[in-house]
C-alpha positions as CSV (number, residue, x, y, z in Angstrom):
1,M,-1.6,-1.1,-1.7
2,D,-4.8,-3.0,-1.1
3,V,-7.0,-1.4,1.5
4,N,-10.3,-2.3,3.2
5,A,-12.6,-0.1,1.1
6,K,-15.7,-1.2,3.1
7,A,-14.2,-0.2,6.4
8,I,-13.2,3.2,5.1
9,K,-16.6,3.8,3.6
10,N,-18.4,2.6,6.7
11,S,-16.3,4.9,8.9
12,R,-17.0,7.8,6.6
13,L,-20.7,7.2,6.7
14,K,-20.7,6.7,10.4
15,N,-19.2,10.1,10.8
16,G,-21.8,11.6,8.4
17,W,-19.2,12.7,5.9
18,T,-19.6,13.0,2.2
19,Q,-16.8,11.8,-0.1
20,Q,-16.0,15.5,-0.8
21,H,-15.7,16.3,2.9
22,L,-13.3,13.4,3.3
23,A,-11.3,14.5,0.3
24,D,-11.0,18.0,1.7
25,A,-10.0,16.7,5.1
26,F,-7.3,14.5,3.5
27,G,-6.1,17.2,1.2
28,L,-6.8,14.9,-1.7
29,S,-9.0,15.0,-4.8
30,L,-12.6,13.7,-4.7
31,R,-11.6,11.2,-7.4
32,T,-8.9,9.7,-5.1
33,V,-11.5,9.1,-2.4
34,Q,-13.9,7.5,-5.0
35,R,-11.1,5.2,-6.3
36,V,-10.2,4.1,-2.7
37,E,-13.8,3.3,-1.9
38,R,-14.6,1.6,-5.2
39,Y,-11.4,-0.3,-6.0
40,G,-9.8,-0.7,-2.6
41,T,-6.4,0.6,-3.6
42,A,-4.4,3.5,-2.3
43,S,-0.9,4.9,-2.1
44,N,1.1,4.8,1.1
45,E,0.5,8.5,1.5
46,T,-3.2,8.1,1.1
47,V,-3.3,5.3,3.6
48,L,-1.5,7.5,6.1
49,S,-3.9,10.4,5.5
50,I,-6.9,8.1,5.9
51,A,-5.5,6.7,9.2
52,S,-4.8,10.2,10.5
53,V,-8.0,11.9,9.6
54,M,-10.4,9.1,10.4
55,E,-8.4,8.1,13.5
56,L,-8.1,4.4,12.3
57,N,-5.2,2.0,12.9
58,L,-3.3,0.9,9.9
59,E,-4.4,-2.6,10.6
60,E,-8.0,-1.5,10.1
61,I,-7.3,0.1,6.8
62,I,-4.9,-2.4,5.2
63,L,-6.7,-5.5,4.2
64,S,-6.7,-8.0,7.0
65,I,-5.0,-11.3,6.6
66,D,-8.4,-13.0,7.0
67,D,-9.8,-11.0,4.1
68,A,-7.0,-12.0,1.8
69,V,-6.0,-15.4,0.6
70,T,-4.0,-16.7,3.5
71,D,-0.7,-17.9,2.2
72,E,2.8,-17.0,3.3
73,N,3.2,-14.4,0.6
74,N,0.2,-12.4,1.6
75,V,1.0,-12.6,5.3
76,S,4.6,-11.3,4.8
77,S,3.3,-8.8,2.2
78,K,1.0,-7.2,4.7
79,Y,3.7,-6.8,7.3
80,Q,6.1,-5.5,4.7
81,Q,3.5,-2.8,3.8
82,I,3.0,-1.8,7.4
83,G,6.8,-1.7,7.8
84,V,7.2,0.6,4.8
85,I,4.5,2.9,5.9
86,T,6.0,3.1,9.4
87,V,9.5,3.8,8.1
88,A,8.1,6.5,5.7
89,L,6.2,8.1,8.6
90,V,9.3,8.2,10.9
91,L,11.6,9.5,8.1
92,G,9.0,12.2,7.3
93,M,8.9,13.3,11.0
94,V,12.7,13.3,11.2
95,M,13.1,15.3,8.0
96,G,10.5,17.7,9.3
97,V,12.3,18.3,12.5
98,G,15.6,18.7,10.6
99,I,14.1,21.3,8.3
100,T,12.5,23.1,11.2
101,L,15.8,23.2,13.1
102,T,17.6,24.5,10.0
103,L,15.2,27.3,9.6
104,V,15.4,28.4,13.2
């Protein structure tokens, strides 16, 4: 997924964090953080981690429509990506609750 590498890097620098600090907070490798900031691509899980740790909205992380070529495919693609991330997050929470209830 294409992400706004500049926004992520600026947020990291604003907080005074190194890439290693950010990787540790995400539970990811340093190399993953370097790739996100350099190439602007990340998996859905990485995007969710970034949003959570850095307290950013998904709209701030996923490339904005204005930054991409504005055609119908890119517009619908961005909303599809946000939808997939939202569904994955909700399913993860539901599965977590189900596992917790099973263990209790």
